[in-house]
N, C-alpha and C positions, 0 to 999 in steps of 0.2 A: 502322718507328715508334720513335722514341726514346723513353726514360723521361720525359722533361719533357712529351712532346707527350702521350704516354699519360696522364700525370696532368693534364694541363690538359683532356684532351678528356673525362676521368672528371668531372672537378670541373664542366665545363660541362653534362655529361649529368645530373649529380645536380641542378643548379640547374632545368634545363629539366623535370626529373621532377616535379618538387614539385608540378605542375599536375595530376598524375595520383594524388595522395595520397587524395583524397575518393574517386575510384572503388575504390581498393584496400582502403579502410576499408569501405566498403559490400560488396565481396566477400566479407571476412573475417566481417562480421556475419551476411550472408546465409549463409555456409557454416556459422557456428556453430548457425544456426537449422535448416538442412536436415540436418546429420549429426546433431543432436542429435534429429531425429525419425526417424531410421533410414535417411535417404539416404544415399549414398556420393559421393566424389570420384574419378574418375579423371584420370590426367595423362599426357602422352606428350610427346617430343621426340627428337631425334636428338643423339648425341655430347654435347656441353657441355649442350645443352638438356635432354637425358635426364638427366645429373647433376642440373640444376636440378629437374627434375620429380621425381625421386626424394627429394631434397631436402625438397620440399614435403610430400610423402607420408609422410616419415618424421617430420616434426616435428608431423603430425595424429596419427599411430598413437602416437607417443611422446608429447613435450610440447615445447612451445616457452620458456614463461616460467611459471612456476608451475604448481599441480597442478590436473588436470581429467581427466575421463573420456576413453579413448583414443576416436579417431573412424575410421571406415572409409575408407581412402583407398589406393588403387592404383596403381603406376607400371607401365604398360602394358610396358614393355622389359625387367622383371625376372624374368620366368619364362623362362628360355632354353630349357626344351623346348619351350614352345608357340610362342615366337619362332622358333626354327630350323623347327619344323614349318609354321608358316603362311606364312615366307617361301620353303620349299622347295614347299610344295603349291599356294600362291595368289599367290605374289610379293610384293615388297617392297612394293608400294603397300597391300597388305591388312594388312600386320603388326599396326598398331594398328586399324584398322578392324574388324575382324574380332573382335577383344577387348573393343571396344566394344559390338558387338551380343551378345556373350556376358554382359557383366558390366552394360552401361548399364541404367538403368530410367527411366521418366518422372519429371522433377524432379530426377534426379542432375546433377552438374557435371562437365563434362570441361574440364580446364586444357591448353590447346595451347601449346607453346613451340616457337618457331622464330626464329632471328636474321634468317632472309632473308625469312620469311613465306610461302615459295613450296613447302616440303618436301611431296612428293607424298604420303608415307604420313601427315603430320600433316593434311592437308587432306582426305586419304579419311576420317580418322576423324572429322574435324568434321562432314562429311558424313553419316557413320553416325550420329552423336551426333544430329544434327538430324531425321534421319528417325524416330528413337525418342523424341523429346521430350526428349532430354537437354540441358541448357543448356550452351553453348559459350562459353568465355571464353579469349582468346588473348593472350599475350605474345610481340611481335614486335619486329623491328627497324623501321626507317623506314616510314611509309606514304607512297604507297599499297602495299598488298601483297595477295596472294590469300586469305591466311589472316585476316588482321583483316576482309577485306571477308565471308568465309564465316561468322565467329562472330558470336554474339548480340552480344557486346560485346569490346573489345580495348583494350590498353594498347600503345601503340608506343612505342618507344624511339628518339629521336632523337640517334643517335650513328654515327661515322664507320667505326667498326670493330666485328667480331664481337666481339672482346674485352671491349670497353666495352658493348656490349649485353648481354653475357651477365653482366658484373658488375652492371649495373643491375637484370637479371632477379633476382638472388640479393636484391638490397635489395627489391624487389618481392615475392618470396616471403617475406621475413621480416616485411615490413609487412601482407600478407594475414593471417600467423601471429599477429602481435600483436594486430591488430584482432580475430581470431577468439578468441583466449584472452581478451581481455579482456570479450567477449560471452558467452564460454562459462564463465568461472570464477564460483562461487558462494561466499558467505561459509561455507557447511558445507564446503567442500573441506578435507581434511586431507592433511597431508605423506603420501608413501608409507609410510615407516617407520612413522609413527603408526599408518597403516590397517592394515597387516601385522601389527602387534603386538596389535591389540585383537581 
C-alpha cells in the first residue's frame, strides 16, 4: 500500500465512520454512569488491538480531557505473570476468558477489539462475559465477522487494511472517552494541583 493509497483509504474510512458516532457517544455516556456507580470496564485485544485496549483503559484511569474522578478500567493483557501462567496452563484461547471470569461482574462492560473479528481468545472472552452478565461491545474490521455477531453491540470499520482499521479504532477510543468525560465532568471539578494544595 503506497502512502497516497493509505491516506485515501483512511479519509474514506473516516467519512464512512461518521455513521457510528451516535453509537460511540451512547457508549461513552453509558460508561460514565456505569463506572460512577461502581462498575468497571474490561478491555482485550491482541497486538495493535491490545495497544488500543490499553489506550482506552489508560484514559479512563487517568484522564482524557479535563478533570474528573479516576474510573476502574483494566486491560486484560497487562498482567504478564497472569497472562503467561494462563497461556501455559490453559492455552491461548483462555488468555482473556479466564480473567473475565475472575474480574467481571454483572453489569460491567467488556470492550473487545479485533481487526479481523475472528481472534479466538477475544471470542472466548466475549462468551465468558455473556455467561456472567457482563455487557460486550466490539470494535472490529468489516462485517460480517464472528466477534461482532457474538457481542451485544459492535462498531465495524469498513476499511481494506488492518492498519486503517486500527487507525479508526483509535478514533473510536477517543470518541468514547470524549463522550464519557463530557457526561462525567461536574462544575465542582477542580484542577489536580488546586485539589492537592487544599
